C-alpha positions as a LaTeX table, in Angstrom:
\begin{tabular}{lrrr}
\hline
Residue & $x$ (\AA) & $y$ (\AA) & $z$ (\AA) \\
\hline
Met1 & $-12.20$ & 21.44 & 14.78 \\
Arg2 & $-9.92$ & 21.49 & 17.62 \\
Ile3 & $-9.56$ & 18.47 & 19.72 \\
Glu4 & $-10.10$ & 19.07 & 23.48 \\
Val5 & $-8.15$ & 16.76 & 25.85 \\
Thr6 & $-10.59$ & 15.51 & 28.32 \\
Thr7 & $-9.67$ & 14.07 & 31.83 \\
Met8 & $-9.95$ & 10.21 & 32.03 \\
Pro9 & $-10.00$ & 8.27 & 35.23 \\
Ser10 & $-6.46$ & 7.44 & 36.36 \\
Gln11 & $-7.48$ & 3.60 & 36.30 \\
Thr12 & $-8.38$ & 3.88 & 32.45 \\
Lys13 & $-5.04$ & 5.78 & 32.03 \\
Leu14 & $-3.17$ & 2.88 & 33.52 \\
Lys15 & $-4.82$ & 0.40 & 31.68 \\
Ala16 & $-4.18$ & 2.26 & 28.43 \\
Gly17 & $-0.70$ & 2.32 & 29.36 \\
Thr18 & $-0.45$ & $-1.32$ & 30.09 \\
Ile19 & $-2.19$ & $-2.02$ & 26.75 \\
Leu20 & 0.20 & $-0.03$ & 24.70 \\
Asp21 & 3.19 & $-1.83$ & 26.55 \\
Ile22 & 1.74 & $-5.18$ & 25.77 \\
Leu23 & 1.15 & $-4.34$ & 22.16 \\
Gln24 & 4.51 & $-2.95$ & 21.61 \\
Lys25 & 6.11 & $-6.28$ & 22.89 \\
Leu26 & 3.81 & $-8.35$ & 20.69 \\
Tyr27 & 4.17 & $-6.38$ & 17.55 \\
Pro28 & 7.73 & $-4.76$ & 17.93 \\
Asp29 & 8.06 & $-4.12$ & 14.12 \\
Val30 & 4.72 & $-2.83$ & 13.33 \\
Lys31 & 4.81 & 0.64 & 11.38 \\
Val32 & 2.45 & 2.51 & 9.24 \\
Gly33 & 2.49 & 0.82 & 5.93 \\
Phe34 & 4.48 & 3.03 & 3.67 \\
His35 & 7.99 & 4.36 & 3.57 \\
Tyr36 & 7.98 & 7.66 & 1.69 \\
Arg37 & 9.47 & 10.81 & 3.09 \\
Asp38 & 8.22 & 13.40 & 0.56 \\
Pro39 & 5.21 & 15.02 & 2.26 \\
Phe40 & 3.17 & 15.19 & $-1.07$ \\
Lys41 & 3.71 & 11.29 & $-1.60$ \\
Ile42 & 2.83 & 10.68 & 2.26 \\
Leu43 & $-0.39$ & 12.69 & 1.65 \\
Ile44 & $-1.46$ & 10.91 & $-1.54$ \\
Val45 & $-0.57$ & 7.55 & $-0.25$ \\
Thr46 & $-2.60$ & 8.11 & 2.80 \\
Met47 & $-5.45$ & 9.23 & 0.88 \\
Leu48 & $-5.27$ & 6.16 & $-1.28$ \\
Ser49 & $-5.10$ & 3.90 & 1.81 \\
Ala50 & $-8.58$ & 4.64 & 3.01 \\
Gln51 & $-10.79$ & 1.55 & 3.02 \\
Ser52 & $-7.97$ & $-0.38$ & 1.33 \\
Thr53 & $-5.16$ & $-2.94$ & 2.61 \\
Asp54 & $-1.52$ & $-2.11$ & 2.34 \\
Arg55 & $-1.20$ & $-4.81$ & $-0.49$ \\
Gln56 & $-3.64$ & $-2.88$ & $-2.44$ \\
Thr57 & $-2.27$ & 0.58 & $-1.49$ \\
Gly58 & 1.42 & $-0.04$ & $-1.99$ \\
Pro59 & 1.45 & $-1.00$ & $-5.71$ \\
Ala60 & $-1.30$ & 1.47 & $-6.59$ \\
Ala61 & 0.79 & 4.27 & $-5.30$ \\
Glu62 & 3.97 & 3.18 & $-6.89$ \\
Phe63 & 2.03 & 2.84 & $-10.36$ \\
Leu64 & 0.76 & 6.27 & $-9.83$ \\
Phe65 & 3.92 & 7.72 & $-8.79$ \\
Gln66 & 5.61 & 6.31 & $-11.93$ \\
Ala67 & 3.94 & 9.03 & $-13.89$ \\
Tyr68 & 2.71 & 11.48 & $-11.42$ \\
Asp69 & 5.05 & 12.20 & $-8.67$ \\
Thr70 & 4.38 & 15.95 & $-8.16$ \\
Pro71 & 1.43 & 18.26 & $-7.64$ \\
Glu72 & 1.99 & 19.74 & $-11.08$ \\
Lys73 & 1.98 & 16.39 & $-12.91$ \\
Leu74 & $-0.94$ & 15.01 & $-10.92$ \\
Ser75 & $-3.13$ & 18.01 & $-11.37$ \\
Glu76 & $-2.78$ & 17.86 & $-15.14$ \\
Ala77 & $-3.18$ & 14.03 & $-15.47$ \\
Ser78 & $-6.39$ & 12.60 & $-16.95$ \\
Leu79 & $-8.87$ & 11.38 & $-14.77$ \\
Asn80 & $-8.99$ & 8.14 & $-16.62$ \\
Asp81 & $-5.51$ & 7.35 & $-16.36$ \\
Ile82 & $-5.36$ & 8.04 & $-12.54$ \\
Glu83 & $-8.18$ & 5.70 & $-12.21$ \\
Thr84 & $-6.38$ & 3.01 & $-14.32$ \\
Arg85 & $-3.31$ & 3.32 & $-12.21$ \\
Ile86 & $-5.21$ & 3.14 & $-8.68$ \\
Lys87 & $-7.84$ & 0.75 & $-9.57$ \\
Ser88 & $-6.69$ & $-1.76$ & $-6.98$ \\
Val89 & $-7.67$ & 0.49 & $-4.07$ \\
Gly90 & $-11.24$ & 0.93 & $-2.71$ \\
Ile91 & $-13.45$ & 3.52 & $-4.05$ \\
Tyr92 & $-10.83$ & 4.44 & $-6.66$ \\
Lys93 & $-12.98$ & 6.83 & $-8.66$ \\
Asn94 & $-13.65$ & 9.00 & $-5.89$ \\
Lys95 & $-9.96$ & 8.95 & $-4.84$ \\
Ala96 & $-8.84$ & 9.77 & $-8.36$ \\
Lys97 & $-11.01$ & 13.01 & $-8.34$ \\
His98 & $-9.78$ & 13.77 & $-4.85$ \\
Val99 & $-6.05$ & 13.36 & $-5.47$ \\
Arg100 & $-6.07$ & 15.30 & $-8.78$ \\
Lys101 & $-8.20$ & 18.16 & $-7.05$ \\
Thr102 & $-5.81$ & 18.17 & $-4.12$ \\
Ser103 & $-2.86$ & 18.74 & $-6.21$ \\
Ala104 & $-4.53$ & 21.68 & $-8.03$ \\
Ile105 & $-5.22$ & 23.15 & $-4.59$ \\
Leu106 & $-1.84$ & 22.70 & $-3.34$ \\
Leu107 & $-0.45$ & 24.66 & $-6.47$ \\
Asp108 & $-3.11$ & 27.32 & $-6.29$ \\
Gln109 & $-3.44$ & 27.93 & $-2.43$ \\
Phe110 & $-0.26$ & 26.57 & $-0.77$ \\
Ala111 & 2.57 & 27.25 & $-3.44$ \\
Gly112 & 2.74 & 23.52 & $-4.17$ \\
Lys113 & 3.61 & 22.41 & $-0.73$ \\
Val114 & 1.50 & 20.02 & 1.63 \\
Pro115 & 0.23 & 22.33 & 4.53 \\
Asp116 & 1.73 & 21.44 & 7.88 \\
Thr117 & $-1.39$ & 22.18 & 10.00 \\
Met118 & $-4.55$ & 20.53 & 10.85 \\
Glu119 & $-6.70$ & 23.37 & 9.51 \\
Gly120 & $-4.75$ & 23.64 & 6.13 \\
Leu121 & $-4.84$ & 19.71 & 5.54 \\
Leu122 & $-8.64$ & 19.65 & 6.12 \\
Thr123 & $-9.32$ & 22.09 & 3.38 \\
Leu124 & $-8.28$ & 19.50 & 0.77 \\
Pro125 & $-10.77$ & 17.26 & $-0.80$ \\
Gly126 & $-10.93$ & 13.55 & 0.58 \\
Val127 & $-8.76$ & 14.59 & 3.80 \\
Gly128 & $-10.38$ & 14.16 & 7.26 \\
Arg129 & $-8.90$ & 14.25 & 10.55 \\
Lys130 & $-7.63$ & 10.54 & 10.34 \\
Thr131 & $-5.76$ & 11.30 & 7.15 \\
Ala132 & $-4.50$ & 14.54 & 8.39 \\
Asn133 & $-3.18$ & 13.19 & 11.73 \\
Ile134 & $-1.16$ & 10.63 & 9.79 \\
Val135 & 0.25 & 12.91 & 7.54 \\
Leu136 & 1.14 & 15.53 & 10.15 \\
Ser137 & 2.83 & 12.79 & 12.04 \\
Lys138 & 4.67 & 10.93 & 9.10 \\
Ala139 & 5.63 & 14.09 & 7.06 \\
Phe140 & 6.31 & 16.51 & 9.70 \\
Asn141 & 6.81 & 14.85 & 12.95 \\
Leu142 & 3.93 & 16.75 & 14.46 \\
Asn143 & 1.94 & 14.49 & 16.90 \\
Val144 & $-1.39$ & 16.55 & 17.21 \\
Gly145 & $-3.99$ & 13.56 & 17.49 \\
Ile146 & $-4.46$ & 9.99 & 16.87 \\
Ala147 & $-5.85$ & 8.76 & 13.57 \\
Val148 & $-9.21$ & 6.92 & 14.44 \\
Asp149 & $-10.03$ & 4.48 & 11.59 \\
Thr150 & $-12.49$ & 1.69 & 11.80 \\
His151 & $-9.91$ & $-0.68$ & 13.59 \\
Val152 & $-8.94$ & 1.95 & 16.08 \\
Tyr153 & $-12.56$ & 2.93 & 16.84 \\
Arg154 & $-13.56$ & $-0.75$ & 17.30 \\
Leu155 & $-10.81$ & $-1.45$ & 19.72 \\
Ala156 & $-11.09$ & 1.72 & 21.56 \\
His157 & $-14.77$ & 0.67 & 22.55 \\
Arg158 & $-13.98$ & $-2.99$ & 22.92 \\
Leu159 & $-11.05$ & $-2.31$ & 25.28 \\
Gly160 & $-12.93$ & 0.20 & 27.17 \\
Leu161 & $-10.85$ & 3.16 & 26.38 \\
Ala162 & $-13.55$ & 4.99 & 24.76 \\
Ser163 & $-17.30$ & 5.40 & 25.05 \\
Lys164 & $-18.37$ & 8.19 & 22.67 \\
Lys165 & $-20.02$ & 7.63 & 19.25 \\
Ala166 & $-18.43$ & 10.26 & 17.26 \\
Arg167 & $-15.08$ & 9.73 & 15.81 \\
Asp168 & $-13.73$ & 13.02 & 16.91 \\
Arg169 & $-14.90$ & 12.34 & 20.53 \\
Val170 & $-13.29$ & 9.17 & 20.40 \\
Glu171 & $-9.97$ & 10.78 & 19.43 \\
Glu172 & $-10.41$ & 13.16 & 22.32 \\
Glu173 & $-10.67$ & 10.35 & 24.60 \\
Leu174 & $-7.80$ & 8.47 & 23.45 \\
Val175 & $-5.22$ & 11.51 & 23.32 \\
Ser176 & $-6.23$ & 11.96 & 27.03 \\
Leu177 & $-4.73$ & 8.39 & 27.76 \\
Phe178 & $-1.40$ & 8.30 & 25.82 \\
Pro179 & 1.63 & 10.93 & 25.53 \\
Ser180 & 1.72 & 12.61 & 22.22 \\
Ser181 & 4.90 & 10.99 & 21.22 \\
Arg182 & 2.94 & 7.70 & 21.12 \\
Tyr183 & $-0.03$ & 8.68 & 19.13 \\
Met184 & 1.27 & 7.16 & 15.91 \\
Asp185 & 2.16 & 4.01 & 17.81 \\
Ile186 & $-1.36$ & 3.50 & 19.34 \\
Asn187 & $-2.76$ & 4.03 & 15.86 \\
Ser188 & $-0.35$ & 1.53 & 14.22 \\
Leu189 & $-0.72$ & $-1.11$ & 17.02 \\
Leu190 & $-4.36$ & $-1.15$ & 17.28 \\
Ile191 & $-4.91$ & $-1.49$ & 13.52 \\
His192 & $-2.55$ & $-4.35$ & 13.52 \\
His193 & $-4.25$ & $-6.21$ & 16.38 \\
Gly194 & $-7.46$ & $-5.32$ & 14.88 \\
Arg195 & $-6.55$ & $-7.00$ & 11.55 \\
Val196 & $-5.04$ & $-10.19$ & 12.95 \\
Val197 & $-6.81$ & $-10.79$ & 16.42 \\
Cys198 & $-9.62$ & $-8.29$ & 17.31 \\
Lys199 & $-11.59$ & $-8.78$ & 14.00 \\
Ala200 & $-14.74$ & $-7.02$ & 13.36 \\
Arg201 & $-17.09$ & $-10.10$ & 12.97 \\
Lys202 & $-15.33$ & $-12.81$ & 14.94 \\
Pro203 & $-12.64$ & $-11.58$ & 17.32 \\
Leu204 & $-10.26$ & $-14.23$ & 18.46 \\
Cys205 & $-10.86$ & $-13.59$ & 22.03 \\
Leu206 & $-9.46$ & $-16.67$ & 23.60 \\
Glu207 & $-6.19$ & $-15.94$ & 21.67 \\
Cys208 & $-5.92$ & $-12.46$ & 22.70 \\
Val209 & $-3.24$ & $-11.27$ & 25.22 \\
Leu210 & $-5.57$ & $-8.35$ & 26.02 \\
Ser211 & $-8.57$ & $-10.48$ & 27.07 \\
Gly212 & $-8.02$ & $-9.88$ & 30.79 \\
Leu213 & $-8.12$ & $-6.13$ & 30.18 \\
Cys214 & $-11.03$ & $-6.20$ & 27.55 \\
Lys215 & $-14.12$ & $-4.69$ & 28.68 \\
Tyr216 & $-16.02$ & $-6.63$ & 25.56 \\
Phe217 & $-14.34$ & $-10.11$ & 26.59 \\
Ile218 & $-15.18$ & $-9.53$ & 30.24 \\
Lys219 & $-18.68$ & $-8.68$ & 29.51 \\
Thr220 & $-19.40$ & $-11.46$ & 27.06 \\
Ser221 & $-17.82$ & $-14.12$ & 29.10 \\
Leu222 & $-19.96$ & $-13.44$ & 32.09 \\
\hline
\end{tabular}
């Protein structure tokens, strides 16, 4: 699916820019939680990271790559051994199937290379727009969209930056507010802020530097 850039009110765009500036000053060192440069490893780590923390994903990825660091090796690995190596991440059984099948598809259809297009990435098992956006940005420096995970989705609505329910529609709203060079920044910053302050069940609104700009806080405090 192609993401269409919608036109957002200029006031919302200004607020979005202010939010990004504030979060960058608050979290100057926040980056996506892995350090790989190899597109294959970036793809696999991103797949493993879904519904998992960095503390779970990092060790699991390292343990997996100790034995299977190429599509050839991973496609021939036993499912049981993959599961054992990534057991610390969420829904590891499904992920084990997906990373092995993805490795086989990379060999069969993409000459062993990770595709550098949204369309190509979305043909891989377990890869949705969120994963594809991260891989395109981190592996190929292509910023075509904003990865919308649970934190980004929640904060976009609470802050009043998005109103749609479907994640692809939320992505459309967000990409209209930020320059493409900042897509990865806004993803990383919203995720971090969602983890430490704007939590799902009990957001720390009184401690939040964005409370004055937050639709949720303003509404609930009236």
